[in-house]
C-alpha positions in Angstrom: 136.1 121.1 89.7 136.7 124.5 91.2 134.5 123.9 94.1 136.8 120.5 95.1 140.3 122.3 94.4 138.7 125.1 96.6 137.8 122.7 99.1 141.2 121.2 99.5 143.0 124.3 99.7 140.7 125.3 102.9 141.4 121.9 103.8 145.2 122.5 103.7 145.0 125.9 105.1 143.0 124.7 108.0 145.6 121.8 108.7 148.6 124.1 108.8 147.1 126.9 110.8 146.0 124.1 113.8 147.5 124.4 117.2 147.7 122.1 120.2 145.7 123.6 123.1 148.5 122.1 125.5 151.8 121.9 123.5 154.5 119.5 125.6 157.9 120.3 125.8 160.8 118.1 126.2 162.9 118.4 129.1 166.5 117.2 128.6 167.0 114.1 131.1 169.1 115.5 134.3 172.5 113.7 134.2 172.9 113.1 137.7 176.4 113.0 139.4 178.6 110.0 139.6 179.1 107.8 142.6 182.5 108.4 143.4 182.5 111.9 142.1 179.7 113.1 144.8 181.7 110.9 147.4 184.9 112.7 147.3 182.9 116.3 147.1 181.9 115.5 150.8 185.1 114.0 151.7 183.7 111.1 153.4 186.1 108.4 152.7 189.4 110.6 151.8 190.8 113.8 153.0 194.1 114.5 151.2 194.5 113.8 147.5 198.4 113.6 146.0 199.3 113.0 142.2 200.6 109.9 141.4 202.9 109.3 138.2 204.1 105.9 138.8 204.7 104.0 135.1 201.8 103.1 132.6 198.8 101.6 134.9 195.6 100.6 134.6 193.7 102.3 137.5 190.3 100.6 139.0 188.1 99.5 141.7 185.8 96.7 142.0 182.3 97.6 143.1 178.7 96.2 143.4 174.8 97.4 143.9 173.0 96.4 146.5 169.8 97.0 144.1 169.3 96.3 140.5 169.8 99.2 138.2 171.6 100.0 135.2 175.0 101.6 134.4 174.0 104.6 132.1 177.5 106.6 131.8 181.2 106.0 132.4 183.7 108.8 132.8 186.4 110.0 135.2 188.6 112.6 136.1 192.5 113.1 135.5 195.1 116.0 136.3 196.1 116.5 132.7 194.1 117.4 129.4 194.3 114.5 127.0 192.2 111.4 125.7 192.1 108.5 128.2 190.5 105.0 128.0 188.2 104.3 130.5 186.8 100.8 130.8 184.1 98.5 132.5 184.7 95.0 133.2 182.6 92.2 134.4 184.6 91.4 137.9 184.0 87.2 137.6 184.5 86.8 134.1 187.3 89.9 133.5 184.9 90.4 130.6 185.4 94.0 128.9 181.9 95.1 128.9 182.6 98.4 127.6 185.5 101.1 126.7 185.5 104.6 125.7 187.9 107.1 125.0 187.3 109.9 127.6 188.3 113.7 126.3 189.3 114.6 129.7 189.3 118.2 131.1 191.6 118.7 133.9 190.1 119.1 137.6 186.5 118.0 135.9 184.7 115.2 136.2 183.5 113.9 132.6 181.1 111.1 131.5 180.0 109.5 128.2 176.6 108.1 127.7 176.6 104.3 127.1 174.4 101.8 125.9 173.1 100.9 129.5 174.7 97.7 131.2 172.1 95.9 133.4 173.4 95.5 136.8 171.9 92.7 139.4 171.9 93.1 143.0 175.8 92.6 144.3 176.9 91.8 140.8 180.4 92.6 140.5 182.3 95.1 138.6 185.2 96.8 138.0 185.7 100.5 136.8 189.2 101.5 135.3 191.3 104.3 133.4 194.5 103.8 132.0 196.9 107.0 132.5 198.7 106.7 129.6 197.5 108.9 126.6 199.4 109.7 123.5 201.9 107.4 124.4 202.8 109.1 127.8 202.0 108.0 131.4 200.0 111.0 132.8 199.6 111.8 136.5 196.7 110.4 138.2 194.8 111.4 141.6 195.6 109.6 144.6 192.9 110.4 147.8 193.7 108.9 151.2 193.3 109.5 154.9 195.6 111.5 156.4 195.3 110.1 159.9 195.7 106.3 158.8 197.5 103.9 156.6 194.9 101.4 156.7 192.4 100.2 153.9 189.8 102.6 153.0 187.7 99.8 151.5 185.2 98.8 151.7 183.1 101.8 151.3 179.7 102.8 150.9 178.2 105.3 148.5 174.5 104.9 148.5 173.7 101.4 147.1 177.2 101.4 145.6 179.7 99.2 147.8 183.6 99.6 146.5 185.0 96.5 147.7 189.1 96.9 146.3 191.4 98.9 144.6 193.0 97.1 141.3 195.7 98.3 139.3 197.8 96.4 136.3 201.0 97.7 134.9 200.6 98.4 131.3 200.0 101.3 128.5 196.5 99.7 126.9 193.3 98.5 128.6 193.9 95.6 130.5 191.8 94.2 133.2 193.5 95.4 136.3 193.7 92.1 138.3 196.3 93.0 140.9 194.9 93.6 144.4 197.7 94.2 147.1 197.2 95.2 150.6 199.4 98.2 150.0 197.0 99.7 147.7 193.9 99.5 149.7 194.4 102.2 151.7 193.8 104.8 148.8 191.6 105.9 146.2 193.4 106.5 142.5 192.6 107.1 139.0 189.2 108.6 139.9 187.5 105.8 137.4 183.6 106.6 137.7 180.1 105.5 136.5 176.4 106.7 136.8 174.3 104.0 138.0 170.2 104.4 137.4 167.5 102.1 139.1 
Protein backbone atom coordinates (compact mmCIF):
# COMPACT_ATOMS: atom_id res chain seq x y z
CA UNK A 1 0.00 0.00 0.00
CA UNK A 2 2.89 2.34 0.82
CA UNK A 3 4.39 1.59 -2.58
CA UNK A 4 1.17 2.62 -4.41
CA UNK A 5 0.85 5.83 -2.37
CA UNK A 6 4.54 6.59 -2.91
CA UNK A 7 4.20 5.98 -6.69
CA UNK A 8 1.11 8.22 -6.89
CA UNK A 9 2.92 11.01 -5.04
CA UNK A 10 5.92 10.82 -7.38
CA UNK A 11 3.58 10.81 -10.40
CA UNK A 12 1.72 13.92 -9.16
CA UNK A 13 4.96 15.75 -8.42
CA UNK A 14 6.28 14.93 -11.88
CA UNK A 15 3.12 16.36 -13.48
CA UNK A 16 3.43 19.68 -11.67
CA UNK A 17 7.13 19.91 -12.44
CA UNK A 18 6.73 19.36 -16.19
CA UNK A 19 7.54 22.27 -18.47
CA UNK A 20 6.91 22.71 -22.13
CA UNK A 21 10.02 22.88 -24.23
CA UNK A 22 8.50 25.59 -26.46
CA UNK A 23 5.95 27.63 -24.56
CA UNK A 24 3.65 29.61 -26.81
CA UNK A 25 2.91 33.23 -26.13
CA UNK A 26 -0.34 34.59 -27.45
CA UNK A 27 0.04 38.12 -28.77
CA UNK A 28 -3.02 40.37 -28.72
CA UNK A 29 -4.47 40.93 -32.16
CA UNK A 30 -3.29 44.25 -33.57
CA UNK A 31 -6.19 46.64 -34.05
CA UNK A 32 -5.65 48.40 -37.33
CA UNK A 33 -6.83 51.93 -37.95
CA UNK A 34 -10.29 52.65 -39.20
CA UNK A 35 -10.81 53.32 -42.87
CA UNK A 36 -11.86 56.95 -42.47
CA UNK A 37 -9.34 57.61 -39.70
CA UNK A 38 -6.48 56.55 -41.95
CA UNK A 39 -7.79 58.57 -44.87
CA UNK A 40 -8.25 61.77 -42.87
CA UNK A 41 -4.74 61.50 -41.40
CA UNK A 42 -3.30 61.82 -44.89
CA UNK A 43 -5.53 64.70 -46.08
CA UNK A 44 -6.14 62.85 -49.33
CA UNK A 45 -9.77 63.92 -49.77
CA UNK A 46 -10.22 66.95 -47.51
CA UNK A 47 -7.93 69.67 -46.20
CA UNK A 48 -10.12 71.86 -43.96
CA UNK A 49 -11.89 70.95 -40.72
CA UNK A 50 -14.63 73.03 -39.12
CA UNK A 51 -17.27 72.30 -36.49
CA UNK A 52 -20.97 72.03 -37.25
CA UNK A 53 -23.74 72.23 -34.70
CA UNK A 54 -26.98 72.28 -36.63
CA UNK A 55 -29.94 70.56 -35.06
CA UNK A 56 -30.15 67.00 -33.80
CA UNK A 57 -28.73 64.87 -36.61
CA UNK A 58 -27.88 61.36 -37.71
CA UNK A 59 -24.75 61.83 -39.85
CA UNK A 60 -23.57 59.01 -42.08
CA UNK A 61 -21.83 57.81 -45.20
CA UNK A 62 -22.75 55.12 -47.71
CA UNK A 63 -19.87 52.80 -48.59
CA UNK A 64 -18.99 49.42 -50.05
CA UNK A 65 -15.94 47.20 -50.38
CA UNK A 66 -14.67 45.90 -53.70
CA UNK A 67 -13.65 42.66 -51.97
CA UNK A 68 -15.41 40.23 -49.64
CA UNK A 69 -14.61 40.69 -45.97
CA UNK A 70 -16.01 41.52 -42.54
CA UNK A 71 -16.71 44.63 -40.55
CA UNK A 72 -15.15 43.88 -37.16
CA UNK A 73 -15.38 47.23 -35.33
CA UNK A 74 -17.40 50.42 -35.55
CA UNK A 75 -16.65 53.72 -33.92
CA UNK A 76 -15.83 57.29 -34.69
CA UNK A 77 -14.66 60.62 -33.38
CA UNK A 78 -16.59 63.61 -32.09
CA UNK A 79 -15.22 66.92 -30.74
CA UNK A 80 -17.09 66.66 -27.41
CA UNK A 81 -16.85 64.03 -24.69
CA UNK A 82 -19.94 61.92 -24.16
CA UNK A 83 -21.73 58.76 -25.17
CA UNK A 84 -22.77 58.78 -28.83
CA UNK A 85 -24.79 56.21 -30.78
CA UNK A 86 -22.95 54.78 -33.78
CA UNK A 87 -24.97 52.55 -36.13
CA UNK A 88 -24.28 50.30 -39.11
CA UNK A 89 -27.13 49.89 -41.61
CA UNK A 90 -27.74 47.71 -44.63
CA UNK A 91 -28.32 50.27 -47.37
CA UNK A 92 -30.66 48.21 -49.58
CA UNK A 93 -33.10 47.21 -46.81
CA UNK A 94 -32.42 50.17 -44.46
CA UNK A 95 -32.17 47.53 -41.72
CA UNK A 96 -30.12 48.30 -38.61
CA UNK A 97 -27.35 45.70 -38.39
CA UNK A 98 -25.66 46.86 -35.20
CA UNK A 99 -25.69 49.90 -32.95
CA UNK A 100 -23.28 50.73 -30.16
CA UNK A 101 -22.90 53.46 -27.58
CA UNK A 102 -19.46 54.95 -28.09
CA UNK A 103 -17.78 56.47 -25.05
CA UNK A 104 -16.13 59.29 -26.99
CA UNK A 105 -12.78 60.82 -26.16
CA UNK A 106 -12.42 64.19 -27.95
CA UNK A 107 -10.02 64.34 -30.87
CA UNK A 108 -9.41 60.59 -30.83
CA UNK A 109 -10.99 57.85 -32.93
CA UNK A 110 -12.48 55.17 -30.68
CA UNK A 111 -13.76 51.75 -31.80
CA UNK A 112 -15.82 48.97 -30.29
CA UNK A 113 -15.43 45.33 -31.26
CA UNK A 114 -18.67 43.95 -32.70
CA UNK A 115 -19.73 40.52 -33.84
CA UNK A 116 -18.22 40.41 -37.33
CA UNK A 117 -20.67 41.56 -40.00
CA UNK A 118 -20.07 39.70 -43.30
CA UNK A 119 -19.67 42.05 -46.26
CA UNK A 120 -19.98 40.76 -49.79
CA UNK A 121 -18.10 42.58 -52.53
CA UNK A 122 -20.09 45.66 -53.63
CA UNK A 123 -22.67 45.33 -50.84
CA UNK A 124 -23.73 48.82 -49.70
CA UNK A 125 -23.79 49.90 -46.06
CA UNK A 126 -24.32 53.18 -44.22
CA UNK A 127 -22.28 53.96 -41.11
CA UNK A 128 -23.72 56.79 -39.00
CA UNK A 129 -23.38 58.67 -35.72
CA UNK A 130 -26.02 60.67 -33.88
CA UNK A 131 -24.77 63.99 -32.48
CA UNK A 132 -27.10 63.94 -29.44
CA UNK A 133 -25.78 62.88 -26.05
CA UNK A 134 -27.57 63.34 -22.72
CA UNK A 135 -30.45 65.01 -24.59
CA UNK A 136 -28.30 67.79 -26.06
CA UNK A 137 -27.05 68.11 -29.64
CA UNK A 138 -23.28 68.42 -29.71
CA UNK A 139 -20.89 69.80 -32.33
CA UNK A 140 -19.55 67.46 -35.01
CA UNK A 141 -16.66 67.61 -37.45
CA UNK A 142 -17.09 68.73 -41.03
CA UNK A 143 -14.16 68.21 -43.40
CA UNK A 144 -14.03 69.60 -46.92
CA UNK A 145 -11.73 70.85 -49.64
CA UNK A 146 -10.77 74.47 -49.16
CA UNK A 147 -10.45 75.02 -52.89
CA UNK A 148 -13.73 73.47 -54.01
CA UNK A 149 -17.43 73.35 -53.26
CA UNK A 150 -17.94 70.35 -55.55
CA UNK A 151 -18.71 66.84 -54.37
CA UNK A 152 -15.92 64.87 -52.70
CA UNK A 153 -17.84 61.65 -53.41
CA UNK A 154 -17.12 59.03 -54.52
CA UNK A 155 -13.69 58.56 -52.99
CA UNK A 156 -11.63 55.46 -52.26
CA UNK A 157 -9.76 54.33 -49.19
CA UNK A 158 -8.06 51.10 -50.19
CA UNK A 159 -10.79 48.59 -51.04
CA UNK A 160 -13.52 50.80 -49.55
CA UNK A 161 -15.44 53.30 -51.69
CA UNK A 162 -17.47 56.02 -50.02
CA UNK A 163 -20.36 56.96 -52.31
CA UNK A 164 -22.41 59.64 -50.55
CA UNK A 165 -23.09 61.60 -47.38
CA UNK A 166 -26.41 60.75 -45.68
CA UNK A 167 -28.26 62.58 -42.91
CA UNK A 168 -31.55 62.71 -41.04
CA UNK A 169 -32.99 65.05 -38.43
CA UNK A 170 -33.52 63.31 -35.11
CA UNK A 171 -32.24 62.79 -31.58
CA UNK A 172 -32.24 58.99 -31.82
CA UNK A 173 -30.63 56.64 -34.36
CA UNK A 174 -32.74 56.49 -37.52
CA UNK A 175 -31.69 55.41 -41.00
CA UNK A 176 -30.19 58.59 -42.51
CA UNK A 177 -32.05 58.61 -45.83
CA UNK A 178 -31.53 62.26 -46.82
CA UNK A 179 -28.96 62.59 -49.60
CA UNK A 180 -28.82 66.12 -50.98
CA UNK A 181 -26.45 67.55 -53.58
CA UNK A 182 -25.46 70.43 -51.26
CA UNK A 183 -24.22 67.98 -48.61
CA UNK A 184 -21.90 66.05 -50.91
CA UNK A 185 -19.06 68.56 -50.64
CA UNK A 186 -17.95 67.34 -47.21
CA UNK A 187 -17.36 64.45 -44.82
CA UNK A 188 -19.20 64.98 -41.52
CA UNK A 189 -19.70 63.25 -38.20
CA UNK A 190 -16.71 60.91 -38.61
CA UNK A 191 -18.41 57.54 -38.04
CA UNK A 192 -15.95 54.80 -38.97
CA UNK A 193 -15.42 51.08 -39.47
CA UNK A 194 -12.58 48.60 -39.30
CA UNK A 195 -12.79 46.22 -42.25
CA UNK A 196 -10.86 42.97 -42.52
CA UNK A 197 -10.52 40.66 -45.50
